[in-house]
N, C-alpha and C positions, 0 to 999 in steps of 0.2 A: 380917192377911193377907186379900187379896181372894179371895172364894169364888165370886162370880157377877157377871155384867154388871149394871150399875145405871144406867139412863138418867138418873136424877136426880142422879147424881154427876159432878163435874167430871172425874174421872179417866177416865170412860167414853169421853170424846171427846178428852181431852188427850194422855195417853201411858200406856196400860195395857199396856206391852210386857213387863214382867216377868211379869204375869199371863198374857198370851198365850203367852209362851215356856214357862211351866210347863204350860199346856194342851197345847201342841204336843208336849212331852216325855211327859207323863203321861196326858192325856185328850184325844187328838186329835179325838174325837167327844164333845163336851161337852153334856150335857142342861141347858140353862139354864132354871131355874124362872122367873126374872125376865122373860126374853124369850118364854117359852113355845115354845122352839124348840131343836133340836139344832144345835150350832155346829161347823162343820168349820173346823179351824184350820191344817192343813198345806197347803202350796202345791200339792203333787201332788193332794191330795184335792179342793181347791177347783177347780183347773183341770179335773180329770176330771169333776166334777159339772156344770160349765158345759157340757161337751161331751157330756153324757148325758141328753138330755131325756126319754128313755124311762123313766128311773128318777127323775130330779130334774126335776119339771115346773115350768114357768113360769106355768102357768094360775092366774091369781088371785094370783100371788106379790107383786104390788105393791099389791094391794087390802088394805091393812093397816088394819083397823078394830076390832081385838080390844079396844082400850081405850075404844071409844066406848060411851056409855050407850044404852039402848034408846030413850030420848027423842030422842037425837041421830040414831040410825039411822032412826027414824020421820021425823024432819025431813028427812033426806037422801033418803029413799025410794029409788028406783032408782039415784040417783047415789051411794049408798053403795058401789056396786061400780065407781066411777070407775076408769078405766084397765083395765077388764076386756078391752077390745079394743085396747089399746096394744101396739105391736110387741114391747116387752120383757116383756110380760105374757101372751104366748100361745106355744103350741108349734106346730111344723109340723103341717099344711100352711099354716095361717093365717099363721104367722110368716113363712114364705117369701114369701107374697103381699104382706103388709104391708111387709116390708123391701125388696122389689123396688120398690114404689111410692115409698117414702121416699127410697131411694138416688138417685133421679133428681135430687134437689135438691142433692146433695153431690158433684157432679162436680169434678175438679181445677180446671177453669176457674171454676166458681162459687165455690169456696173461695178461689181467688186473688183474685177480685173483692172478696170479703168482707174479705180481709186488708187491702187498700188502704183500705177504708171504716173498718175497726176502728182502723188506725193513725191516721187523721185524727181519729177520735173521741177517742182518747187524747191527741193533741196539743192538740185544742181544750180538753179538760178541764184539762190542765196549764197552758195559757195563763191560765186563770182562777185556779187554785189555787197555782201556783208562787210568785207574789209574796207570799203569806201567810207562808211560812217554816215552817209547821207545819200538821198536819191529823190527823184521825182517818182512817187509811187505809181502814178498812172502809166508812165512810159517805161520805167525801169523794173517794176515789180508786179504790177497788176495784170498786164496783158499777156506776157510771153507764155506762162504755163498753160493758160486756157487755150491760147491760139495753137500751141504745139499739140496739146491733147486732142483738140478737135481735128486738126489736120491729120494726125496719125489715125484717129478713129475713122475718118472719111477715107483715108488712103492717099492724101496729098503728099508727094515726095518732099523731103525736108528742104531740098533746094528751091522749091516753089513757094515756101511759106510766106516770104516777104512779098512776093508778087501777089498772092491771094489777099494778104492783109491790106495792101495798098488799094486794091480794087474794091474790096469790101467797104473800106472807108468812103470811097467815092459813091458806092451805092447808097449809103445812108445820107450822104450830102444831097444826092440827086432827089431822092424820094421823100425824105423826112425833114429837110431843112430848106429855108428860103434861099434861092440862088438867082444870080443875074441871068438873063437869057443866054449870053455867051458862055458863062460858066456851065449852064445846063448842058449845052452841046458838048463841051469837053467831058463832062461827067457821063453823059450818055455814051460817048465813044468808049470810055473806060468800062462802063457797065457791059457793053456788047462784047468787049474783049474778055471780060470775066466769064460771061455766059459761054463764049466759045471755048474757053479753057475747060470749064466743067463738062461741056458736051464732049470734048475730046477725052477727058478723063473717064467718063461713063463708057464711051466707045472702047477705050483701051481695056477697061476691066471686063467688058463683055467678051472680049477676045481672049484675054489672059487673066482670069480671076485670081484674086489674092485673099488674104485673110483680113478683110476690111469691110466697112459698111457699104461702100460703093459696090463692091462685088456682090454682097448679099442682096442688094436691091436690083442690080442689073440681072441677076438670075431670075427675077420675077417679071421681067419685061415680056410682054406677050400673054402671060397667064393672068397676072394680077395688076400689073402696072404698065403704063405707056412709057416710051422713051422720055417724053417731055415731063411726065410726072417725076421720073427719077432725077432728071436734071434739075428741076425746081426744088425737089426735096434736098438734094446734095447742096445746092446753092444756098438754101435757106439755113440749113444746119451750120454751114460755114459762117453765115452772117451772125448767128447767135453766139457761136463760140468765139468769134473775133470781136464782138461788141457787147452784147447784153450781159453775159456773165462777168467779163472784166469791169464793166461799168458798175455792176452791183457790188463787186468786191471793193472798188474804190469808194463808193458811197458808204459801205459797211465800215471800212477802216476809219474813214473820216468821222462817222458817227461815234464809234467806240472811243476814239481818241478825244473827241470833244466832250464826251460824257465821263471822261476819266475812268474808263472801264478796261484799260489796257495795262498789263496783259489779261486776256480773258481766261478765267478759270476753266480748265478743260471740260469739266462737267456742264458748264453753262454755254459752251460754244454752239451746240445745235440750236438752242432757244435764242441765243444772241443773234445768230444768223437770221432766224425767222423774224425777230423783232426789227432787225435792220431792214429786211425786205418790206416789212409792213410800213415802217415810218419813213424810209428813204428808198422806195422801190425804183429799180432801173426802168421799169415800164410804167407809163402814166395811164394806160388803158388800152382798150381794143375797140375797133370800129365794127359796126353792124349796119345793115340796111333794113328799114322797116318794110316788111312784105305787105302789110295792110295798114290802114289808119289805126293808130294805137292810142286809145284814151288812157291818160295817166296823170293823176294828181291835178285834175281840172284842165288839162291841156291835151290837145290831140296832136300826136306826131304823124304827119301825113305819110301815106304810103310812098315808098321810094326815097324817103329822107335818110340821110346819113346820121347815125347815132353813135356817140362815143360813150362806151361803158367806162366810166372813170374809176378804175381800180384804186387810183391814188386817193380820191375822195372817199371811196368806200373803206379804205384802210384807216381812215381817220373819223369814221362814223362813231359818234359818242354812244349811240344805242347798242353798239357791239363791243367797242373797245373803250372802257372807262378811262377818262383823262387821256384822250387819244394822242395829243401832241406831246405827251411826256414819254421819254424812252424808259422802258422797264425791262431790264435784261432777263428777268424771270417772269414776264407777263404770261399768265397761264394759257391764254388763247392766242398767242402771237401768230401761230400757224394758221389761223382762220382767215388770214388775208387772202385776197383773190388775185395776187400777182400772177399766178400760173393759170388763171381762168377757173372754170368750174364746170362740172357735168361732163358732157361729151367732148367739150373743148378744153378740158384740163390738159395742160401742156404735157405732151408725151415724153419730153426730155426733162421734166421737173426733177426726177430723182438724180439725174446726172448733174444738173445745175446745183442742187442742194449739196451733193457730194463735193463738188468743186469748192463751194464756199466754205464748207466745214473743214475740208482738208487744207485749204489755203490758210484759214485762220489758225488751225492747229499748228501748222508749220511755222507761220509767222510769229505767233506768240511764244513759241519755244525758242526760235532762233533770234528774234529781235524783241526781247521783253522790255527794253528801254525805248521802244519806238515812240516818237513824239512829233507833233506838228512843228514846222518852221513857221514863225509868225508871218502873216501876209494875207492878201485877199484870196478868196476861193471863187473860182469861176466855173461855170457850167457850159457845156456845148449846147448851142441852140438846136432844138429838135421838136418835132410835132408831138411825139408820143414817148420820148425817152428822156431819162435823166442820167447824165454822165459828166464827170469832171473833165476839164481840159488839162489841169495840172494839180498835183497834190505834193508839195515839197515836204519831205520828212527827214528826220535824222535819228540817230540812236547812239 
């Protein structure tokens, strides 16, 4: 019987739903020794915590470096607190200011323009891959369109896309996966190289603005944003586009194929995407710090404790989602999941992420209606708070 979370185990990211259901029933506030955090597992508690920054603080919640050795921390220096000024990592009033600035880039008109660009990127990729008859969905189909769209949105030159992707992967390994001490040092060097690249990109756009997100943000330096805030913002959006959205697409396609729901009827694609995010979310939760002692369900979370808001468990809460472990492509409240957070910390890029999932599914079901799994084991990347496949062999 599973007794605690274990980042090094496949079940941690694959399907720990029996374990989470037991926690919701018996220990809704679970002190995890392995994570070094209290885990909130019920939907109502997770949503309430998102909306209560006075008790559950976001300050430093994404700066996860507990597993890093002292040598690695020394190598990183001040950058060990990377994300300290990112919008999802701060509380009001700084959060209000940062979110207002970032939201300027995600207007309905801007998102619609990105949809057209993303659809074409998917079509171009399929023009190259479709004649082969088979592929690894993760490496050949799932990542490239999202990576290219994010890079062009930010203003990364096409020649630099592979460079950015390689260093982004190193970031996730360093901060969110267990690594040996020597490997940590190598990844730390890669991370510093990545930050230097983004810093130079921001400086270049400040001198010569273009029609991209980086230029829009650099124009606010001095009035609304600091240079560091812009660098961390750009860095983090690149992280999401290179990892979170592609991981969710892979999880989504796997689920739809396993459930014999492929090709997805066009009218059901939006809800299918939401149900896949609910049942197989790429994010397992968000961290917070307890500002004060927090009494909850007969237990007290001590002030200063790290708290994991388990959106993964919340998405399987039977009090909100009847028959929660069953995939229902037409589930009426599928979009009630908390994958994008809630309240003031609802993800500012949620509309863009949803757009990418819907557009990719629309293109894939049209171009590859006979898509099917190649028999074999399914493996997941080891990660603290993410769920993503390492490979997904498919054919058509």
